[in-house]
C-alpha positions as semicolon CSV with decimal commas, in nm:
position;residue;x (nm);y (nm);z (nm)
1;M;3,789;-5,435;4,636
2;T;4,014;-5,683;4,464
3;Q;4,041;-5,551;4,109
4;A;4,298;-5,306;3,976
5;A;4,277;-5,081;3,672
6;A;4,491;-4,861;3,448
7;F;4,371;-4,508;3,367
8;F;4,514;-4,332;3,061
9;D;4,508;-3,963;2,979
10;L;4,447;-3,914;2,606
11;D;4,623;-3,609;2,462
12;K;5,003;-3,643;2,441
13;T;4,982;-3,960;2,651
14;L;4,785;-4,222;2,464
15;M;4,819;-4,029;2,137
16;A;5,055;-3,773;1,987
17;G;4,922;-3,419;2,010
18;S;4,567;-3,309;2,078
19;S;4,245;-3,491;1,995
20;G;4,073;-3,152;2,005
21;M;4,287;-3,028;1,718
22;Q;4,188;-3,329;1,508
23;F;3,822;-3,254;1,582
24;A;3,874;-2,886;1,490
25;R;4,020;-2,974;1,151
26;V;3,729;-3,203;1,070
27;A;3,479;-2,943;1,190
28;A;3,649;-2,680;0,972
29;R;3,613;-2,899;0,665
30;H;3,239;-2,908;0,735
31;G;3,212;-2,534;0,788
32;L;3,149;-2,551;1,165
33;V;3,473;-2,376;1,265
34;R;3,588;-2,049;1,116
35;R;3,936;-2,033;0,967
36;R;4,048;-1,764;1,214
37;Q;3,957;-1,987;1,508
38;L;4,123;-2,288;1,347
39;A;4,443;-2,086;1,306
40;R;4,428;-1,982;1,674
41;W;4,382;-2,340;1,784
42;G;4,669;-2,442;1,559
43;V;4,898;-2,201;1,743
44;E;4,773;-2,335;2,077
45;H;4,845;-2,687;1,956
46;L;5,203;-2,591;1,870
47;R;5,248;-2,442;2,217
48;Y;5,101;-2,756;2,368
49;R;5,338;-2,986;2,183
50;L;5,639;-2,776;2,286
51;R;5,563;-2,670;2,642
52;G;5,264;-2,863;2,768
53;V;4,936;-2,718;2,889
54;S;4,844;-2,462;3,155
55;D;4,517;-2,409;3,339
56;E;4,482;-2,062;3,185
57;R;4,531;-2,187;2,829
58;T;4,294;-2,475;2,891
59;A;4,024;-2,240;3,022
60;E;4,064;-2,015;2,718
61;V;4,034;-2,302;2,472
62;L;3,742;-2,444;2,667
63;R;3,552;-2,115;2,638
64;G;3,597;-2,131;2,262
65;V;3,471;-2,489;2,246
66;R;3,162;-2,411;2,452
67;E;3,084;-2,112;2,234
68;L;3,133;-2,325;1,927
69;L;2,893;-2,593;2,046
70;A;2,613;-2,359;2,153
71;G;2,322;-2,403;1,913
72;I;2,475;-2,684;1,705
73;A;2,264;-2,997;1,666
74;A;2,414;-3,293;1,851
75;R;2,334;-3,508;1,548
76;D;2,557;-3,292;1,326
77;L;2,857;-3,348;1,554
78;E;2,787;-3,719;1,582
79;R;2,814;-3,741;1,206
80;L;3,172;-3,610;1,229
81;N;3,280;-3,897;1,456
82;P;3,402;-4,136;1,182
83;E;3,630;-3,867;1,036
84;V;3,754;-3,760;1,379
85;M;3,830;-4,122;1,471
86;A;4,014;-4,174;1,142
87;A;4,232;-3,871;1,226
88;I;4,307;-3,983;1,583
89;L;4,381;-4,353;1,537
90;P;4,704;-4,311;1,335
91;R;4,833;-4,086;1,616
92;V;4,792;-4,345;1,891
93;Y;5,136;-4,439;2,024
94;P;5,218;-4,809;1,962
95;Q;5,412;-4,809;2,290
96;M;5,099;-4,706;2,476
97;L;4,888;-4,971;2,307
98;D;5,145;-5,220;2,431
99;E;5,091;-5,082;2,783
100;V;4,715;-5,119;2,748
101;H;4,752;-5,479;2,632
102;S;5,000;-5,557;2,909
103;H;4,752;-5,441;3,173
104;Q;4,472;-5,637;3,011
105;D;4,687;-5,951;3,004
106;A;4,753;-5,898;3,376
107;G;4,379;-5,886;3,443
108;R;4,349;-5,511;3,494
109;R;4,068;-5,306;3,343
110;T;4,173;-5,018;3,117
111;F;4,008;-4,677;3,080
112;I;4,066;-4,347;2,900
113;V;4,008;-4,044;3,124
114;S;4,023;-3,715;2,934
115;A;3,896;-3,359;2,922
116;A;3,804;-3,428;2,560
117;G;3,437;-3,471;2,481
118;S;3,276;-3,801;2,572
119;G;3,162;-3,830;2,209
120;V;3,529;-3,881;2,117
121;V;3,659;-4,058;2,429
122;E;3,397;-4,332;2,457
123;P;3,409;-4,450;2,090
124;L;3,791;-4,439;2,093
125;A;3,806;-4,660;2,402
126;A;3,571;-4,905;2,232
127;V;3,777;-4,912;1,911
128;L;4,096;-4,973;2,111
129;G;3,932;-5,262;2,298
130;M;3,946;-5,087;2,635
131;D;3,688;-5,122;2,911
132;G;3,559;-4,768;2,896
133;G;3,620;-4,400;2,849
134;V;3,529;-4,097;3,059
135;G;3,518;-3,759;2,886
136;T;3,355;-3,423;2,939
137;E;2,983;-3,426;2,864
138;Y;2,805;-3,125;2,716
139;E;2,438;-3,049;2,774
140;V;2,190;-3,104;2,492
141;G;1,861;-2,913;2,505
142;E;1,514;-3,036;2,424
143;D;1,560;-2,914;2,067
144;G;1,852;-3,158;2,021
145;A;2,114;-2,878;2,012
146;F;2,402;-2,816;2,248
147;T;2,338;-2,544;2,504
148;G;2,704;-2,454;2,560
149;R;2,689;-2,582;2,918
150;F;2,837;-2,891;3,082
151;A;2,618;-3,192;3,156
152;G;2,855;-3,307;3,430
153;P;3,200;-3,230;3,572
154;F;3,478;-3,096;3,351
155;V;3,713;-3,396;3,338
156;Y;4,032;-3,200;3,396
157;G;4,264;-3,175;3,696
158;P;4,061;-3,259;4,010
159;G;3,772;-3,356;3,780
160;K;3,972;-3,659;3,668
161;V;4,007;-3,773;4,027
162;E;3,629;-3,751;4,065
163;A;3,591;-3,958;3,749
164;I;3,826;-4,238;3,849
165;E;3,690;-4,248;4,204
166;A;3,340;-4,288;4,062
167;Y;3,459;-4,566;3,833
168;A;3,645;-4,731;4,119
169;A;3,332;-4,734;4,332
170;E;3,112;-4,860;4,047
171;H;3,348;-5,137;3,934
172;E;3,501;-5,234;4,272
173;I;3,849;-5,116;4,176
174;D;4,132;-5,076;4,426
175;L;4,299;-4,745;4,339
176;G;4,596;-4,830;4,558
177;A;4,678;-5,120;4,325
178;S;4,591;-4,925;4,009
179;Y;4,794;-4,730;3,753
180;A;4,755;-4,386;3,595
181;Y;4,938;-4,245;3,293
182;S;4,979;-3,878;3,198
183;D;5,217;-3,628;3,040
184;S;5,101;-3,313;3,215
185;L;5,133;-3,140;3,551
186;S;4,759;-3,073;3,536
187;D;4,705;-3,447;3,593
188;L;4,907;-3,454;3,914
189;P;4,590;-3,510;4,122
190;M;4,503;-3,820;3,916
191;L;4,859;-3,952;3,936
192;R;4,862;-3,910;4,314
193;A;4,523;-4,084;4,344
194;V;4,665;-4,425;4,244
195;G;4,936;-4,647;4,381
196;N;5,131;-4,666;4,055
197;P;5,167;-4,334;3,871
198;V;5,349;-4,334;3,535
199;V;5,455;-4,021;3,346
200;V;5,466;-4,032;2,966
201;N;5,679;-3,786;2,767
202;P;5,628;-3,552;3,065
203;D;5,645;-3,175;3,061
204;P;5,945;-3,038;3,259
205;E;5,751;-2,969;3,579
206;L;5,599;-3,316;3,590
207;A;5,931;-3,478;3,501
208;A;6,094;-3,309;3,801
209;I;5,822;-3,434;4,035
210;A;5,848;-3,786;3,892
211;R;6,222;-3,789;3,963
212;E;6,169;-3,671;4,320
213;E;5,893;-3,926;4,382
214;G;6,069;-4,213;4,206
215;W;5,778;-4,266;3,966
216;Q;5,808;-4,473;3,651
217;S;5,875;-4,258;3,344
218;M;5,826;-4,343;2,978
219;R;5,988;-4,118;2,719
220;F;5,982;-4,213;2,353
221;E;5,897;-3,884;2,177
222;R;6,244;-3,760;2,080
223;L;6,321;-3,403;1,975
224;G;6,361;-3,490;1,606
225;R;6,027;-3,665;1,592
226;R;5,875;-3,380;1,787
227;L;5,997;-3,118;1,542
228;V;5,873;-3,323;1,248
229;A;5,536;-3,358;1,418
230;L;5,524;-2,983;1,478
231;A;5,602;-2,913;1,113
232;V;5,331;-3,155;1,004
233;T;5,088;-2,991;1,247
234;L;5,164;-2,647;1,107
235;L;5,119;-2,765;0,748
236;A;4,797;-2,943;0,838
237;T;4,669;-2,627;1,006
238;I;4,746;-2,422;0,696
239;A;4,577;-2,687;0,485
240;G;4,278;-2,679;0,719
241;V;4,252;-2,303;0,678
242;G;4,251;-2,351;0,303
243;A;3,993;-2,625;0,330
244;S;3,764;-2,408;0,540
245;R;3,791;-2,130;0,280
246;L;3,703;-2,375;0,006
247;A;3,412;-2,507;0,210
248;A;3,288;-2,152;0,265
249;R;3,291;-2,087;-0,108
250;R;3,110;-2,407;-0,195
251;R;2,843;-2,393;0,075
252;P;2,582;-2,136;0,168
253;A;2,708;-1,909;0,442
254;P;2,676;-2,093;0,777
255;R;2,471;-1,935;1,050
256;R;2,673;-1,740;1,306
257;L;2,744;-1,934;1,621
258;S;2,629;-1,781;1,945
259;G;2,906;-1,574;2,107
260;W;3,161;-1,666;1,839
261;R;3,428;-1,420;1,742
């Protein structure tokens, strides 16, 4: 194994905020997410930007996503991809793109590894000129609709280690010479799985570990920019609620999603 690679978390590492929130806003505009759920996710997004993520919060949001997907045609979600990508791309950090390009210039392969759906992660990696993307895959039934179940491992926490180890084996990558980037304590297993961990705008717990371990740290999201981003997020969430109301008035009532509340 002679090659090295760089693995990038997506949310709050490669991009500002949450890719899932961008998807939710687009889905709301198309009547696939109810305004009450969008408002809940907006609050979760604010918490995430301020304090990072926890396993409990992640599990709660994940349950909502799985309930949302159950019974929806995969084709309908695929049609949202251009709008979702248009929402995500302006939020990609220029500093992180520089990191991606630096690794590529040094001959290292670059990958996104994220709990976000593979339908977002894989196209984003392609648009950014990276070698690949690994996201969570959801099962599609014979009728072409999502079942609400996973089609593979949940790419979160230890699941990310499984993902990069599988990629390392497939592409003959030396993890000891490789890099991993993340903002969150939940990605500690992935950071410890490589020889060169890098924390990006880390949450307090991860920042403390990085100091103890002597890991490289990148911090470019200052408090002022963070507060502005939070204000914009809140306004966008309110706007999304309004948009979903407008969509509900203009369209026939959407069918109820299985298990949705």
